[in-house]
C-alpha angles and dihedrals in degrees: 000000000000115000115218121217114199121197115243111269091240096054101080096046089047092053094045091045092051092048090050091050093049091049090050091049091049091052092047090050092049091050095045092049092050091049092047091053092044092053092043110036120177111292099191145035133287132236128180119219122178087343093307115120111219127195115214142165130210127201131179138352137273133056112005116261119188120199118197118194128218136242115315093006136103142192091297090064089076097034093053093047091065099230095110091063091058097038093050088067091073108010138058095239117205120186119181127192105237115236110290095015128101106339101334120114125242115198116197110277145096104300101195120163088259092055089049089048093053091050091047094048091055092044092052091048089054088050091054097249114148099167131018146167106237127205121190124188123206107317087006090065088067088054090049091051093047090048091052091048095048099038109029090160091058101043111064096176141353136228111193113193124192091336135179110219110153129053119260135159109272129190092205090064091060092045094049097045100088092050092053094054113101112240103017091039091053091053092049093047093056096043128018103010097069089048093051091041091055090055095044098040099088091054092046094050091048090053090053092058097034133154084029121059120260105266117252093234092052090049093049104038110026112099097236093171089065089064092064099057114119096244092050092047089054092049091049093048094046091049091048092051090050098051098094102040095046092052089051087061101038098047089068088066107042091101088058089069104109100176139082111290128188117191118198131176142154112264093230099037108162096190102052111025107235097216095046095043122020099026093044091051089049090054090052093049101049094183093055126105120234124207118184117183110206119233095009130121139213100299094068095158089064099035098044107015093158091056092050091049088050091050091052091048089050093049092044095051096093088047094051093045090051090050 
């Protein structure tokens, strides 16, 4: 006797409903991505390095100054902060969208700070830069450190802003992990992740500035919709997942930094603990300068732009004297 197994009556409608919801989310994501890129077209030039197309902008004349943005950000992070307008009066300011952010490509691969550094070194060589002051903010500080370690002849001095240098347990790593996984992560990034991201974005941005308020200019001018495109969501998730393991490797080499280093951070940074990160790095680099801005959060370039500009000028002093 053949036993018959019937599917529950609710199964087919549930499957069809889920498929319809995913299709609707995918359509919504495609439309929002198109709209974001229409509203925020490329503002700079393009350069191809090792098959990777990078988007960059240049402003001003003088000694080269390279600004490297953090996780989730792009070129506009520095432009909207207002520091570039001041710095361009005396530096050749170069800002590159890191791979996967803004309009830079991000082929599949392991995009560690050292991989970024190799790409940036070759890009700067193509742009005719032989020596530069380099500022890295947040995750970008790891790229700046890696670049200084790999190309000491290129990097004359460092400014490390709101950086994360030593491994800690982080909740954002666990939250980002699924989105970084090929396959399931690709599905999420083209369907549910942009929808959830749009709902969560205001709180996440608030936390980046806390305890200070989000600046009016950032709120008005920064292209937040660009952060929710599938490629940028993948880049951000992959960078978050790598934070702990890459610091385990890099921290072994901090004492090898034989160049001027200025470390700056907000005194109440709620993203990268100042005592565990910036102050600890300063203690490991006895010749470094440490600037702590009281009451400020992670987005120090927006909250204390004059202090960041002063930190850059301090780091650049040996370069300008040599010139």
